[in-house]
Backbone as JSON, one array per atom type, in Angstrom:
{
  "sequence": "XXXXXXXXXXXXXXXXXXXXXXXXXXXXXXXXXXXXXXXXXXXXXXXXXXXXXXXXXXXXXXXXXX",
  "N": [[-61.54, -15.49, -2.67], [-59.99, -12.63, -4.3], [-57.84, -11.45, -6.73], [-55.7, -9.09, -6.71], [-53.96, -8.02, -8.24], [-54.36, -6.77, -10.85], [-55.39, -4.3, -10.42], [-54.82, -0.92, -11.12], [-52.41, 1.29, -9.86], [-52.14, 4.33, -8.14], [-50.85, 7.13, -9.8], [-47.7, 8.77, -9.91], [-47.53, 11.73, -10.36], [-49.2, 14.36, -11.37], [-51.55, 14.06, -14.26], [-50.37, 11.78, -15.1], [-50.78, 8.53, -16.29], [-52.64, 5.61, -14.63], [-50.3, 3.32, -13.24], [-50.05, -0.37, -13.8], [-49.76, -2.73, -11.14], [-47.44, -4.77, -11.05], [-45.93, -3.47, -13.29], [-44.62, -1.39, -12.33], [-42.96, -2.4, -10.23], [-41.26, -3.87, -11.67], [-39.85, -2.17, -13.33], [-38.35, -0.53, -11.33], [-37.04, -2.74, -10.04], [-35.18, -2.88, -12.64], [-33.99, -0.65, -12.47], [-32.52, -0.91, -10.23], [-30.83, -3.2, -10.69], [-29.53, -2.31, -12.7], [-27.9, -0.36, -11.69], [-26.7, -1.78, -9.55], [-25.04, -3.37, -11.43], [-23.59, -1.55, -12.56], [-21.77, -0.49, -10.55], [-20.63, -2.86, -9.97], [-18.95, -3.32, -12.29], [-17.53, -1.02, -12.28], [-16.07, -1.56, -9.95], [-14.53, -3.89, -10.73], [-13.14, -2.66, -13.06], [-11.23, -0.95, -11.53], [-10.05, -2.81, -10.0], [-8.73, -4.37, -12.08], [-7.33, -2.39, -13.24], [-5.43, -1.57, -10.98], [-3.95, -4.26, -10.74], [-2.85, -4.15, -13.12], [-1.21, -1.99, -12.82], [0.54, -2.95, -10.76], [1.73, -5.32, -11.97], [3.37, -3.69, -13.74], [4.74, -2.33, -12.19], [6.41, -4.45, -11.13], [7.75, -5.45, -13.32], [9.22, -3.39, -14.09], [10.95, -3.14, -11.9], [12.28, -5.69, -11.92], [13.76, -5.35, -14.41], [15.43, -3.29, -13.74], [16.93, -4.41, -11.87], [18.7, -5.99, -12.94]],
  "CA": [[-60.57, -14.57, -2.62], [-59.8, -12.0, -5.45], [-56.35, -11.05, -7.09], [-55.64, -7.45, -6.68], [-52.73, -7.87, -8.91], [-54.63, -6.22, -11.85], [-56.08, -3.04, -10.28], [-53.89, 0.07, -11.42], [-52.05, 2.01, -8.97], [-52.31, 5.89, -8.52], [-49.78, 7.81, -10.8], [-46.87, 9.78, -8.97], [-47.46, 12.89, -10.83], [-50.54, 14.92, -12.19], [-51.74, 13.87, -15.72], [-49.88, 10.47, -15.47], [-51.67, 7.25, -16.22], [-51.96, 4.86, -13.44], [-49.45, 1.98, -13.59], [-50.27, -1.53, -13.21], [-48.76, -2.83, -10.18], [-46.37, -5.34, -11.6], [-45.03, -2.87, -14.02], [-44.08, -0.35, -11.22], [-42.14, -3.05, -9.58], [-40.26, -4.29, -12.74], [-39.0, -0.85, -13.42], [-37.68, -0.27, -9.74], [-35.83, -3.95, -10.05], [-34.37, -2.91, -13.33], [-33.1, 0.33, -12.35], [-31.7, -1.43, -9.15], [-30.27, -4.19, -11.13], [-28.26, -1.51, -13.49], [-27.01, 0.2, -10.3], [-25.67, -3.09, -9.09], [-24.17, -3.91, -12.47], [-22.62, -0.2, -12.87], [-21.07, -0.62, -9.43], [-19.67, -4.18, -10.09], [-18.18, -2.96, -13.65], [-16.53, -0.12, -11.69], [-14.91, -2.31, -9.11], [-13.83, -4.77, -11.54], [-11.97, -2.1, -13.67], [-10.43, -0.51, -10.72], [-9.16, -3.77, -9.67], [-7.81, -4.67, -13.2], [-5.95, -1.36, -13.23], [-4.48, -1.68, -9.58], [-3.29, -5.4, -11.06], [-1.71, -3.57, -14.37], [-0.1, -1.26, -12.26], [1.39, -3.9, -10.02], [2.54, -5.88, -12.94], [4.25, -3.13, -14.68], [6.0, -1.89, -11.25], [7.12, -5.55, -10.84], [8.52, -5.83, -14.5], [10.23, -2.42, -14.06], [12.04, -3.53, -10.79], [13.08, -6.71, -12.41], [14.62, -4.7, -15.27], [16.46, -2.3, -12.82], [18.17, -5.25, -10.73], [19.68, -6.72, -13.88]],
  "C": [[-60.2, -13.93, -4.19], [-58.48, -11.77, -5.43], [-56.48, -9.63, -7.38], [-54.56, -7.06, -7.57], [-53.19, -6.91, -10.28], [-55.17, -4.82, -11.68], [-54.98, -2.1, -10.56], [-53.62, 0.92, -10.12], [-52.0, 3.35, -9.17], [-50.79, 6.34, -9.06], [-48.77, 8.68, -9.62], [-47.05, 11.07, -9.37], [-48.91, 13.23, -11.64], [-50.43, 14.74, -13.77], [-51.01, 12.59, -16.19], [-51.09, 9.52, -15.17], [-51.32, 6.3, -14.88], [-51.0, 3.83, -13.83], [-49.93, 0.66, -13.27], [-49.38, -2.18, -12.11], [-47.45, -3.59, -10.3], [-45.53, -4.57, -12.61], [-44.26, -1.93, -13.28], [-42.71, -1.11, -10.63], [-41.06, -3.53, -10.68], [-39.26, -3.31, -13.05], [-38.04, -0.48, -12.36], [-36.64, -1.51, -9.97], [-35.23, -3.62, -11.31], [-33.46, -1.79, -13.42], [-32.13, -0.05, -11.18], [-30.72, -2.29, -9.67], [-28.99, -3.18, -11.95], [-27.54, -0.74, -12.69], [-26.17, -0.61, -9.99], [-24.74, -3.34, -10.11], [-22.93, -2.64, -12.7], [-21.66, -0.6, -11.75], [-20.06, -1.79, -9.53], [-18.71, -3.91, -11.14], [-17.2, -1.72, -13.2], [-15.52, -0.44, -11.0], [-14.11, -3.18, -9.83], [-12.74, -4.07, -12.38], [-11.03, -1.34, -12.67], [-9.48, -1.7, -10.32], [-8.31, -4.26, -10.9], [-6.83, -3.56, -13.21], [-5.0, -1.35, -12.38], [-3.6, -3.24, -10.09], [-2.4, -4.97, -12.15], [-0.62, -2.72, -13.65], [1.12, -1.99, -11.49], [2.38, -4.74, -10.97], [3.57, -5.03, -13.73], [5.1, -2.58, -13.42], [7.06, -3.26, -10.96], [8.03, -5.79, -12.3], [9.63, -4.6, -14.56], [11.18, -2.69, -12.81], [12.91, -4.57, -11.21], [14.21, -6.39, -13.58], [15.84, -3.87, -14.45], [17.32, -3.28, -11.94], [19.07, -5.99, -11.82], [20.58, -6.01, -14.49]]
}
C-alpha cells in the first residue's frame, strides 16, 4: 500500500499552488478552533456582565431597605 498523504491537492482558485493534504486540514481546524474560542469568550463575557448586574441590583436593594 502507498501513503497518499504527500500528494498535493488541487488549489481552490486559478494561479494558486496546490496545498498538501495535511496543511489544508490544519488551516480549517485552526479556523474552527478560533470560532469556538470566540463564541466561548462571548458567552463568558455575557455571563460575567449578567452576574455583575445582579450583584449591583442586590446591593442597591440592600441599601434601600436600610
